[in-house]
N, C-alpha and C positions, 0 to 999 in steps of 0.2 A: 334820626335815628331815634328811637324812644331813649329819654334821658335816664331811665333807670337802669339801662343796660350798661355794665362796666365798659367805659371807653377801650380797655384792652381787649375784650372780646369782640368789640366792632371793629377794631385795628387788624385783629388776628381773622375775621371772617373775610375782611376786604384782600388781606394778603392771600388767604388761601385760594380765593378765587381768581386773582390775579395771575397767580403761580400756576394753577391748574388750567387757566386757559392758555397760558405762554406753553406749557408742556404738551397740551393736546395739539397746539399748533406745530410744535417741534416734532412731535411723533406722527401725526396723522397727515400733514401737510407736506413739513419738510423731509420726513422720513429720517430725522437725526435727532434721537431722543438723546437728553441730558441726564436722565435719573432712570433707574431700575423700575419695571413693573410693580415690584413689592414696594418701593418708596411711593410711587404715585397711588397705589391702593391705599397706603398708610395715611395720605395728605387727604384722598378723597373721604376717608371714613373720619378723619377728625371733623372736616367741613360738614358732612351729613349730621354727625353728633351734635354739631352746635347749632344746625340749623333745627334738629329736633327738640333741642333743650330751649332755644329761643326762637318760637314761631314768627315773632315780630320781625325779625332778620330776614325771612324769606324772599328770594327775589327770583323773578322768571328768567334772569339774565345767569344764574348760578351756574356752573358745571354740574351740580347735581342733578338738574333738570335731565340730563341724560340717561339717567336710570328708568325714566317713564314717568308718566302722570295718571291719575284715575282714569279707568276706562270710561269711554264714551259710549252713548246710546247709539249715536248715529254719525256719519260724516255730514258736515254742512257743505254748503258748495259756494263757490266765489268767483266771480267773473276776472278774466286777466284784462289788465289795462290796455295792452297791446297782445291781439292774438297770437298764441304759440301754434305757428302753422306749420304743416308737413312740408317736406323737402321733394322736389321731382328727384327721380332717380335715373342713374346713367349706369350701363352696365358694360360699356367699352369705350376705348380711347375716342371713338369717333363722335360718342354720346357727350364728352366733355368737350371736345373741339368745337361741336356744335353749339354748346351752351356759351363757350369764349365768344364764338361770332355773334350769337345773340345778343350777349353783354354788349360788345362794341357796336352793334347796329343800333341798340336801344339809346346809347350813349353818344352816336355818332362820332366815335373814335377809332382811329385807324392804329394807334400807338399801343404798345404792349400793356397789358393789364395785369396788376400786382394782386396774386392771390394769396391767402393763408389757408393750409390744408391742415385738417384735425383727423385724428382716429376717430371712427363713428363708432361709439361705444353701443354696445348691445344692451342696453338696459331700460330704465323707466325715467321719461322727461319730469323734471319736477320745477316749479318756480318758488322761489325764498324772497320774501319783500322785507326789505329792512329801513326802519324809520330813526333817523339821526344814528345810525351804526349799531342799532340793536335789532334782533330778529324778532318781526313783528307776526308775519304770517307765512304758511308754507302750505303749497297745495300741487295737486297731480296736474298733469297737462289737460286731463279730460278729453273733451271734445275740440280742444284748440282754444274755445271761447271762455268756457267754464270748467274748474276743475275741484276735486274735493278737497278740502282743509285737513290737512295733515302736519299741522304744525308741532304737536307733541311728538309725533312719530319722526318727524325730520330732525327735532333736538338730539334725538338719541344717536344720530350718525355721527361718530367722533368727528370728522373732517368738515362738519358744518359749523362756521362760526356762530356763535350764539350773541357774541358781541365782535363787530369788526375790528380791525386792526388799523393803526394808521400812524405813520411816523409824523407827519405833517396833517394835524386835524383840519386845517383849512380846506384839503382838498377833498374831503371825506363828503360822499354825497348826502344830501338830507334825507333823499330816499333812493333806494336802489332794489330794483326788481331784478335779480339774477337768476339765471337758469343752468341746469345742469343734469347731469344723468346719474342717477342711483342705480348701482349694480353690485353684483357679489363676485369675489374672485373665483378662479377656477378650484383652487386646492381648498379654500374655506368652504365652497360648495360641497365638494366631494366629501369633506369630513363631515358637514351637517348632515347630509344624505345619509352617510353611514350610520350617523347617531339615530336617525329618524328609523331607519330600517331595524336597528337594535332595539327601538322602543316600541317596534310592532306598528310604526306610522308609515304611510305611503310617502315614497320618495317623490322630490319634485322633478320633473321632466327635465328641466334646464335651468340654469343662473338667474335668466331673464323673468320666468315665472316666480321663481322663488323670491326674487326681489320684488315684484309686483304685490304677490301675497304679503310680503312682509311689511310693506308699506301701507297695505290697507287693513292692519290689524285695530280694531277698535280699542285693544288694550295695547298702550303703546309699552309696557313693559315686556310684551311679547317681541315688538320690534326692536327693543334695545338688546334682546339676546341674540339678533340675527346679525350675521357679519357684513353688514350693509357698509358700502364705500361710495364716494361719489366724487365726479370730475365736473368742474364748471366750465361753460363753454360761451356765455354770452349773457346778453341783459335783454329786459323789456324797457321800462321806462326808467330813465336816471333823472333825478332833478339835483341841481348843485355841482354837477362834474360833467365837462367836455373832453372827449377825445378827438383826435383827428383819424384814428385807424381803427381796425379791428383788433390787431395785435397791441397797440398802444392801451387799448380796453382790457384786453385779458393781463397786461402787464400790471394793469392798476388793479385789477381783481386781484391778483396775487400778493401785491403788496397789501391789501385789505385784510387777507388772510384766508381766500380762496383757492382750493386746491385746482392747479391748471395742470392738464395731462402732459408731461415733459417731451411727448413726441409729435407735439405740434410744430410744423414747419412754417414759420414765417414769411411773408413776403416773397414769393416767389412767382416765377413766369409760369405760363400754362404748360410749356415743355417740361418744367421741372415738376410741375403738378402729377404728370403723367410718370414721371421716373418714380417719383415718391410712392405714388401708388404700387408700382411693382415691388419696391423696396418692403412697404407695409404687408403686402399679400405673402411676402416671403417668411416675415418676421410673426404674423400673425399667431401662429401654433404655437410659438416662444413665448407669447406675452402670457401675463399671469391672469389675464383677463380676456373676455370675448370682444372682439369688434367684428363687424360686418361690412366694414368698408371705411371709405374717408369721406369727409364733407369738406366740400371746397367752398369758399366764401372770398368775395371780391373784398380785398382787404380795406380800402378808402370807405369810411363810413358817408362821406358826401357823396360818394358816386353810389352806396348802397340805397340813399334817400333818393337819388334819381331814379334809380330803377324801380323801387316800389315792390310792390306786390302783385300776384292776382289772388283771387278768393282763397285760393288753398295752399299757395307757397310764395315764398319771395323769389322775384326774379336774379338776386344776386347771389344765389347758392344754389348747390346741387349736391346730391349724395351719390358718391362714385362708388357703387356695391361692388364687392367682391364676386368672383365666380360663385354662382349660387350651388348650395351643397346638393348632389345628386345621389340618387341610389335606385337600384334595380329591383323589380318586384313582377309579380304576374299578375296580368289584367283579366279579373275573373268573369266580369259581365259589364256590359253597358245599360244603363236605365236612362229614361227620359224624365227630368224635372221639368214642369211646368212653371212658369214666372208669372208675375201680377200681370204683366203686359201680353200675356199669351207665349211667349216664346220658349220653344221647346229647345232645353239644352241637355245634350249627351253628357252623361255623368259616369266615369270609369270606377267601377269596384275593383278594388286593389286587395292582393293579399297583403294583410297590415306589414308595414315597414318603417323603420325608425330613420326619419330624415332632419338632420339637425336637432335632434332631441325630442321630437316629437313624433308619434305614430300617426303614420298617414295611411287611410284606406279607403279613401276618395279623392279623386281627380277631377277637374274639369277637363272636357275635350273641346270646348268653345261651341262648335257647329260642324256641321255637315261636312263643309269644304275642309275644316282642319283634318276631320279623321280620312278622308281622302286623300288629302295633301302628305299626311305622314302614313299612311296606309296600315292603320290601327285595325286589329282584329281580336275577336274575343280568344283569349287564350295565350295572347302574345306575352313574351316577356319584354318590359319597356323600361325605359329610364324617366325615373321622377325626379322633379325639383321642387324645392321651396325656398323662394327668395326672399328673405325678410318675413314678413306677416302675411304675403300675399296667398292666395288659395293654391295649393299644389296641382302641379300641371304635369302632364305626360309631355317628355321631351321629344322622345324619338323610340322607335321601335328597335330592338335588339333581333334584327333578322335571323342572324347566325343561330338563335336558339328556337327558331321553329321548327316544328314536328310534322307539320302538315295536317295537324287536328284542328287548327285554328279556324275561326269562322268570321267570315264578312259581317258587318253590321249595316243596316239600310234604317234611315229614318222612316218612321211609321206614316202611313196616309192619313191617319186619325188621330185624335188626341188620345193618349193611352188613360186618361183620368174620365173624360165626359164623353169620348167616342166622336165628337163634332170632327169636321174636315179640317185640314191644315192647309195652310197656303205658305208659299215663299214668294214675295215679292220681288220682281227682277230689280236686279242692283243691290239687293240685300242678302246678307249670308245667312239670317236667321230665319227658321220656319216657324208659324205661329198658329195655334189654336184660335178659330175665328169666332168661339162663342166666349163672349164676355162674361156668360154666366157659370163659366166651367168652376166646378168647385176649388180646382187647384188655384187658379186665378183670385178667386175671392179669398181663400185663406191667406194668399201671399199678399193682397192688397190690405186685407185688415192687419196682418203683422207689419206693414209698412207703414200703415196709418199710426199704430200705437209704438213706434219704434221711437229711439231715444231723440232722432232729429226732429222728428215729428211732434206728436202729443205726449209722448213719453208716459205711457201707462205702465205702472209697474205691476207686476202680478198677471199679465196676460201673456203667459209662455206658449210656444209652438203649440205643444199638445192640446191644450185647453181651446186655441182656436180651432183645432181640427176637430175636436169633439163638438163645439159650438155649431160648427158649419154641417158637420156630418149628421147632426142631429137635427138640422132643420131651424135652429134657433137663431141662426144669422144667415143672411144672403147678401150682405154688404157691411162696411164699415160704420155705415149710418146706424144699424140696428145695434152696435154696442151701447149705445146711451138709452135704449129701452129695456136692457138687461135687468132683472130683477133678483136681489138676495137669494130668495128661495129658489128660483130657478138655478142659479150658479150651484147654491149647495147641494142639489141634487145629482151633481155631476160627478163622474168618477174623480178620485183624488182630490175633491174639493169638500172641505167642511164648512161649518157656520162662520168661524173666524176666517177663513181665506176667502169666502166668498164677500164677508163684510168689508175686509180691506180690498178687495178688488171693485167693489161698488164705488168705495170711498176714492179708490185712486183714478176711476172713470170720473168720478164727479171733480174732482180737483184738475182734472185735464179740460173742463170745459173753457175755461177762459184761456184763450191761446192767442199768441201774437201772429198777425196776418202772414209773415214768412213762414212759420211752421206750419199754419193751417194749408197754405198753398203747397208745400212740400209734401204734406200728409195727403194730400188728395192722389199723389202717385201719378200726376201727369206726365206723359213719357217725354223725354228730354228735359225736363224741369226739375233738375235737382236741386239741392239746397241753394247753390248760387245763383241760379236764376229765380227760384222763387224769392230770394232776397232783392235782385232786382226788381221784380214785379211789385213786391211791397212798397220798395223805395220810389216806385215811379206812379202808382196808383193809391188814391185815397180812400176807395171803398171797392168791396168787392162787386158791386155793380157796376162801377167804371172799368173794371176789368172786363167783367162777362161782356159789356157792351161795345168794346173797343174793337177796332179793326185790326186785320193783319199788319197793315201800313203803320199803325201806331206802335204795334209791338216791335216791329223792326227798327224803329227810331232809337229805341233803346240799346245804347252801346252794350254789346256783349249778347245781343238776342239776334239770331240771323233768320233766314226765310224758314228754315226746317223746323227750328224749334218754334218760331212763330205761329207756322202751320198747325203744328202738334197743339199748342196751347189754344189757339182758334177753334180747331176741331174738337177739342175736350168740351168746351164750353158751348158748344152746339148740341152735344146729345143729351136729349131728354132724360137718360138715366142718371146721367152724373148731375143734372141741374137739380134732379128729384132727390138724390142721395144728399146734395148740399142744402135743399130746403127742408129735409128729415134733421139734418143735424142742428140746423137755427132753431127750428121749432121744437128741439128737446133740449135747449137750453145752451148749446155752445156760444159762446161769445168771442168775437174775433176784436183782437185789440190792434187798433190801427195806431201808427206812429203818426205824432204831430207833424203838421206840414213843415214847410221850410221856414226857420226862423227869419224874423224881419227884425230891424234895430239898426241902430248908429254904424255898426259894422256891416252891413248888408252888402254882398259882393265883394268885400276885402278880404284879402290874404295876409296873414300874419306869421312872422317867425320870431320863436322866442330865443333868446341867448342869454348866459350868464345866470346869475342867482337873483331871484327877485326877494326884497325885503319884507314886504308884508302880504305875501300870498306864495303859494307852491305854484309849480308850472301847471300842474293838474287844474288848481283853481282858474288860472289864467285861461287856460284854454277851454274852461266849462264857461267862462265869461264871456269869450269870444264869441263860441258857438251859440250861446243864448242870445247874443246880439247881432247875431246874423252873419258872421264871418268864418273863417274857416282858418285852420292852423297848418302850416307846412312845416317840414322838417329841414327843407334846405332853402337859401335864398337864390332867386332868380329876377330877371326883368319883369314878371308878374306878381313879383311880391310889392304890396301895398306899403306896409310897415314892417319894420324890425324892432322889437321890444327888447331893449338892453338893459341886464340887471347888472351886478357887480361881477366881475371877472368875465366880462365876456369873451367868448371864443373868437375862431376865424370867420365865423358868420358876420360879425362886426366888419370886418375889412372887407369881406365879400360885398356887403352892403354898400359901403363906401366907394368902392371901385365902380359899383353898377348904378350908383346916385339913386340908390333906395334910401327912401325917409327913415331915420332912426329916431326913435323916441323913448324916453327913459319911464320909469315904473309911474312916476307921478303923470306924467302925459298921457300914459296909456290909461290910468283910472279915469282921467277926466274925460277922454275921449269915450271910454264905455260908458261913464255917465251923462254923458252930453244927450 
C-alpha cells in the first residue's frame, strides 16, 4: 500500500471489505443475514467513499465491484479448458433405466451405481475461473468450446464469490473452473416485468430469456440492477485439489463460498433417482424458481473419468426432463420448407399460442409418414408441445374437436420453390427435391456456410441471403468472396456502412480451421463431430478428396453411410468447383500440426497432487508437446503417474497396479531428455 496513506485508512478499508464479503456470503449463500439492509448499505457507502477518496486503494476484489464497471465496446471470447458439453435427455423412467444399463455396460459392472440427483435449473450456464482464490474471469457457455467474457457482469451477482472462502487454506485449489446456472426467481421476474410495463418497455417472455439478456449487457451497471441469482453445480479444470466423488466436490464448493442448491439428493440408487424425480415434479410449481427437470450424475469421479464423453455429451450424466408443457391451438395451414440437402419438410402454421412463456406459431410435422401416422389435417385442433429449447412439435390431433371442414394434406409431386421433380428413396422417410440448383437449397447452404459453427460471418442474415440469391448475385456459397461493397450497398436495407462491415466480416472469415471448413461445406451426414474426425485424420484437403471409402470407414465414429456420403460429395464436379473457387478467392485452410513426437511419444501420464514449479495445465502442455497424452484415471495402460505434494487416491491405485510413479524432478528430467 502507498506509504502516504494513513495506516488507519488502510486498516479500515481492509476491515470493510472483509466484513462486506462475509455479509454477502451470509445473505446470498447461507440465507442467514446478521445485519439489516440499512446497515449493509451504510457499510457499502463508506467503502465506496474511501475508494473514491483514495483511488490508489482500488482493488478488483472489492465488494464495491458489484455495482458495475465502465461499459464495454464488445464482448471478447475465451476458450473453455474443458468443453462445457450439453446433456443427453430422458423423458421417461425407461430412458433413465436404459442410461443406468449403459453406464454399467461401459464399466463392465453388475453392482448398483451410486448417483447424485440435482434440480435442473432453467437458466443460463456460465463458467467462473478462480486463480489462487480470486475471481479471474467469467464466461458464458457459448458453443460449449468458447464463450463470451462476462467477468464484470458476473461480479454484480451477489452470490458469486469475488474471493473464495476457506477454513483451511492448504486445501484451496490454485486454479478452479467452477460452473453454475444463472437465473431469475419467479417473483422478482414478475415484479421487474411489471416495472418495465409501467415504464413503457416491452416485458420479457420468461425468466430464462431475462437472465440471458441481463448477462449480455455491455454496461455491467445495468446487469447490477437486475435480480440475478446463481447455483453452482460442477467444475471444469481443478488444480491443487482432488475429490473422490461429485458430492464431495459440491461440499468443497460450498465450503469455499459457492451457493449449492439445497434440493440436491446425494448418493442414491437408480430406483431412488426415479422416486426423487416424481417428488421434484410435484414440488416444481411451489419452488421460487423455474426448473425443467433433474440432472442425474454418476457420483464417483473415478467412474466418470472411465466413462468419458462423446463429442457432444458426457456418458456419466443425463437430464431427466419433466413432462413437456403442452397447449392446444388450431393448425391453420401446412407449408413445405426446402432444406439445404433438398429435404421437403412440412411445417404447421398455427394460431399463435403461448407455450412455456414463448409464443408459438409454427411447429414441425417432420415428414409425410408422421402426418399420416397422426392423421393431421388442415383446420384441426392440435396439441403442441415445447420441451426445453427444441423446436415446437405437434403431438396429436384432438379429434373430438373436428367439424368436418378439415382438409387432408398431401406431399407435392414437385418442389414448391423450383418446380423440379421430387423423389422419395425407398427406406427413407424424407422426400427430396432433386435439383441441387434449387434456390431454396442454395439459400440454406449459404446460411449454413456462414453459420456460427462454420465460417461465422457476422451480418449475413437470412433476408440478405434471400435477396442475394433472388437477384442472381449468388448461386453458391463460393460467390460470397466475390461480393463487392458497391453491390451490397445497393441492396434493400443495406447502406454503405453495413456493406463495408459485411465485406470486412467476409474477409476476416477467409482464414478457417480445417474442421470448420469441412462442416461449412454442408456434406450430408457430416456434422461438426464428423468434420472434427476428418480434420484429425487427414493432413490436407487433397488427401481427404483422394481417399477411398475404405479409408474413411477405418476412422472410429464413421460408418458406411457417412463414408459413402463424404466420398460422394467429393466426386461431384460442382462441389469440387466450389471448393476451387473458395481457394482461388483467398480462403486459407488452417491445418492442425501432425502428431507430436518426442521423449513421451506413445506414453500415457496421470497427474496427481500439487506440483511445485508448474501448474497442471503447464504439465499437460509439456506432455502433449513431447508426444505423450494425459489421462484422468490410472489403469494398466498408464505408463507413468506424476505425483506432486498431497497426492490423492490415484497414487494408491498406481501402487496397486504396479504403475511407475515419478516425482516432479524426475518428470522434468524425462521431458527434457
